[in-house]
N, C-alpha and C positions, 0 to 999 in steps of 0.2 A: 504493500500500500504506500510505503514511503516514496518509492520511485514515481508513482503516479501523482502523488501530492507535489513532488518536485517538478514534474513535467508540466503540471498546471500552474506551478509557481505561486506557490503560495497561494594567539595560537602560536607560541606555536612555531611555525617555520619548518624548514626542510630538515629532514633527518637523513642519515647515511643511506645511500641508494641512488640518489640523483647524480648523473654524470655532469661533468663540468659544463658542457655545452648547454644542457638543460638548465643548469643554474644561471648561466649567463642570460638565457632567454627570459627567465623569470625575473632576473634583476632588472633588465631593461624594460620589461613590459609587465606591469602589475596585473593582478587578477582580482576583480571585485567579486564578492560573493555574499550570501546571507548566512547568518549563523544563529543557532538557537542556544548559544552558550549562556546568554543572559535571560532574564525573566521574559523579555520580549525579543522578537526577531529583529536583528540589526544588520546593517550593511557594513562589511569589512573590506579591506584591500590588503593584498600582500605588498610589502615594501622592500623587495629584494630578498636576499638570502637570510632566512631566520627571523624576519620581522614582519609585522602586520599591524594594522591600525583600524580601530572602529571609526567609521565615518558618520554614523547616526547614533543617537541615543534617545532616551525618553520612554514614555509609557505607550509606545506605538509599535506595531508590527510593520516594518519597512521591507517591501518585497520587490521582486522583478527589476533589479538594477540593470541599467544599460548606459554605457559610456557615450558621451558626445564624441563626434569624430575627431575633435582636437584634444580630447582627453581632459578638458578643464571642468567638465560638469558630469554629473551622473543623474539621470532621470530614474525615478522609481515610483511605485504605487504604495499608498499608505492610507489606512482608515483613520481619519482624524475628523473631529466634529461630526461624527456619525455617518460619514460618507467616504467611500474610497475615491481618492483623487490622485492625479499625477503631480509630483513635486520635483523640483530641480535643486540639486545640491551643488553649490559653487565650491569647488575644492580649495581654491586659493583663499577665498573669504570665509570659508567654513560657515556658510549661511545656506538656509533652505527657504525656498519660496514655492508657492503653488503656481502651477502652469496656467490653469484656466478655471476660475471660480465659477461653479455651476452646481446645480443639484443633481446632475447626472452621476452615475456610478462609473468611475473611470479606472481602467486597468490596462496592463500590457503595453507600456510605452515602447516606441521604436523611433530612433532618430533618422532623419533623412541624411544621405551621404554628405550634403553640404552643411549640415548642422543647423539649418535655418528652421526646420519644421519637425515637430514630433507628432506621429500618428499613434492612436490608441483606440481601445474599445470603450464605447460609452453606451450606457443603458439608462433609460428614464423610467421611473417606477410606474407611471400611468400610461406607458406605451409598450406595445409588444416587441419582443426581440431586442436587438442591439444594433449599434451603428459603428462604423469606422469614422472617426473624426481625425482631423489634422489641424494643429494650431501652430501658427507662426510664432517662433520664440521671441522675435524682436518686437512685432507690433500687436501680437495677441489675436490676429485674425483667425477665425475658425472656418474651416471648410469641411462639409459633410461629404465624405468620399463614397459611402455605401450605407443605405438605410432602406430596407425593404420589409421590415416587420419580422424578420427571422433572426435567430441568434447568430452571434459571431464569436470566433475564438474557440477555445480559451487562449491559444497562443497569440503572441504579438504579431501585428502585420509586418511583412518583410519587404524592405525597399530594394528595388533594382539599384545597381551601383551607379547608374547615371541619374537616378532620382526621378525617372519619368513615370514609373508605375510601381504598384505594390501588389504583393500576393497575400492572401489571408484565407482563413477557414471560415466558412459561413454555412448555415443550414440552407437547405433547398426545399422547395415544395415536394411533399412526399416523405419528409422526415430525414433524408440523408444529409450528411455534411459534405460539402464539396470544397475544392480549392478554386478560388476566384482571383482574377486579375482586374485591377482598376487603375486608371491613369491618376496621376497626382493631383489633377484638377477635378476628379470625381467622374469623369466621363469614361465610356467604354467598358462598363462592368461586364465581365465575361467569365462564365464557368469553364474550368480547364479539365476537370477530372470526371465528368459525368459518364464518359464512355467506358471507364475502367470497371466499375461495378456499381450496384445500387446501394452499397453499404458506405460506412463512414470513411472519410479521408482526413488526413491531419498532417501537421508539421511540414509546411512548405519550405523549401530552401532554393533560392535562386542562384544559379551559377554566376561567377564573377563577370562573365561577358554578357549576362542577361539572356542568353539563348535558351538555356535549359532550366527546368523546374523539377527538382526532386521532391517527392512526398511519400507518405505512408498511406497505404490503402488496406482496409479491412476486407479480406477475401473469404470470410466465413470459416472459422476454425483456425486461421492463421492470418498473418499480415504480409504485405509485400512492399519492397522498396521500388517505387516507380520513378521513371524519368520521362518528362514530357519535353518534346522539342517545340518551342513556342513559335518557330518559323514554319515548320512543316505541319505541325499539329500531331505528329506521331507520338504515341505514348508506349513505352516499353517497360516490361517487368524485369528489373535487373536481378531479381532473386527467385525467379520462377522454379529453378531446379532444387531449391532448398526451402520448402515451406516451413516457416517458424514465426517467431515474433520478431519484428523489426521496429526500431525507434530512432528518432532524432538524426536524420541524415544531415551532414554538414560538409560543405565544399571546402577544399583547401583553397588558399588565396590565389593560386594559379589555375584553379579549375581542373586540375589533372586527376584529383582523387576525391573520394567521398569517405568520410568517417561515419560510423553508425554503431548502434548497439543492437545485439541480436542474441537470440537463444539457439541459433542454428547448430552450434556444436555441443549443446547440452543434451544428453540422452533423453531427459524428460521434457525438453523444449520449454523450460521455465526460467533457468538461470541465464542472465545476460552477460556477455563479454563485449569488449570494444573491438571493432573491426575497421579495416580500411579496404577499399577496392579502387581500381581504376575507374574513371568516369564512365566507361562503357560497360562496367560490371565485371570485368575480368580481374584476375590476380587478387582474389579475396584473401586477406590475411587476418587471423585472430591475433590481436596484440596482447591481450591480457591473460586469457586462459587460467583464471584463478577460481578456486571453489567459492569465493565470495562474489556477490553481485556487483558488476561494474556497468555504468550507464552514463548517459548524457555527455558524450565527448564534445570538446570544443578545441579548435585549432589555435595554438599560439601563433603570434605573428611571424615567427621564424619559419613556419610551414614545415617544421620537422618535429614539433612537439605537440602532443595532445594532452590537455588537462581534462580529467574526467572525475566522476563521483563514484565512490565505492562503498559498499557495506561490509567489506572484508574484515573490518575490525569491530563490527557490531553496531556502529553508528555511521552516518553518512560523512565521509571525509573526502578531501580532494587529493588526487594523485596525478602524476604525470607519466607519460610514456614518450621516450625519445626514439624516433624511428631509426636513425642511422646506427645507433648503438644497441637498439633493442632492449634498453634498460628502463625500468620503472622506478619512480621515487615518490615519496609521500610529501605532499605540500602542506597539509594541515594535520595537527596531531593533538586531539583532545577527545573527551568522552561525550561531546555533544554532537549536533548535526550541523555540518557546513555544506552548503549546496548552492545551486542556481548560479554557477560561476560564469563570469564573462571576462575574458582577457581585454586589456586596454588595446585600442586600435593600433595597427602597425605603424601608422603615420606619426605616432607620438613618441618622443624620447622622454622617458621619465627619469628625473634626477632627484636623488634623495641624499643630500650632502650632510656632512657632520654639523654644519651650521643650522640647516633646516631641521635636523633631528633634535637639536636643543630647543628649538622654538615650535616644533610641531607643525612646520610649514612644508607643504609639498610644492615643488617648483616644476613647471612644465615648459618644454620647448617643442616646437613643431619642426618637422623636417623641411 
């Protein structure tokens, strides 16, 4: 159940086992995550080797963190004043502000690639279903991208790298959930996955070049990792020969590989491991092969390291796997739950100097 709570979204430091190149990647690019180590769920970030910092505090549960493209802010959802809303955390000023004050229930924020806009899921108590909203971070202008009376999510909308369109999960007439595309101005709403099956679809992931869309499809009794070509319309099942459970497809930054979690190597088809495959579905490799449950892989910006969640120590903790060396290392180490991890964007150089350590200040530079 914990895995599904995490996928709906709501220390410490490295221990021996991480190789040097993995440590260097973690030092340059922090990982934000949520932790249950305090009375309430708070957002933390790693600060290089062996260090981390709580970014939020108080009597709230702060969930679904996502970095701004320049690494200077983190957007997250939190229930305050009786309603879930999207908040912005300014890392330099250590201040938090609400993105768009409204009575809507807001969850699942997602930054546009240029950092100007945040898309999220919004629902109004007296209206059916949910909508995809987008708010301009600078002037506060709200655009309704999709609102048809059906539910959306629960995962966050996913932007294309050029910022022209978004993919999201939304219910369809007849009760199935589908993967949809919509332009950033709200035009061109199009279902992508209706031809695959009449059952639920989830977890869309757009390739870096914007041509392909990976997603998970319920195939009755098992799931499948699908890939849609948005130019030709062709949809292929990348895992048709190995029916099992599949979750969270994630593209490498160069688009050559997909990381995902699956139970395909477990005799009972229940325990998940972390896998990678070529973008065409070939050369599938099981990276973790551990008796404990491993899930929710995320690529680090070096394109060689994957940070994932694992239940192998009894609670959800963050681990890394370095592909060139085939070695794994533990990133967080406590008796609580650390989850929902998101590496800082590759375009950001994170500096944590001795001086900033004394004053608790985080300093950022962009490439």
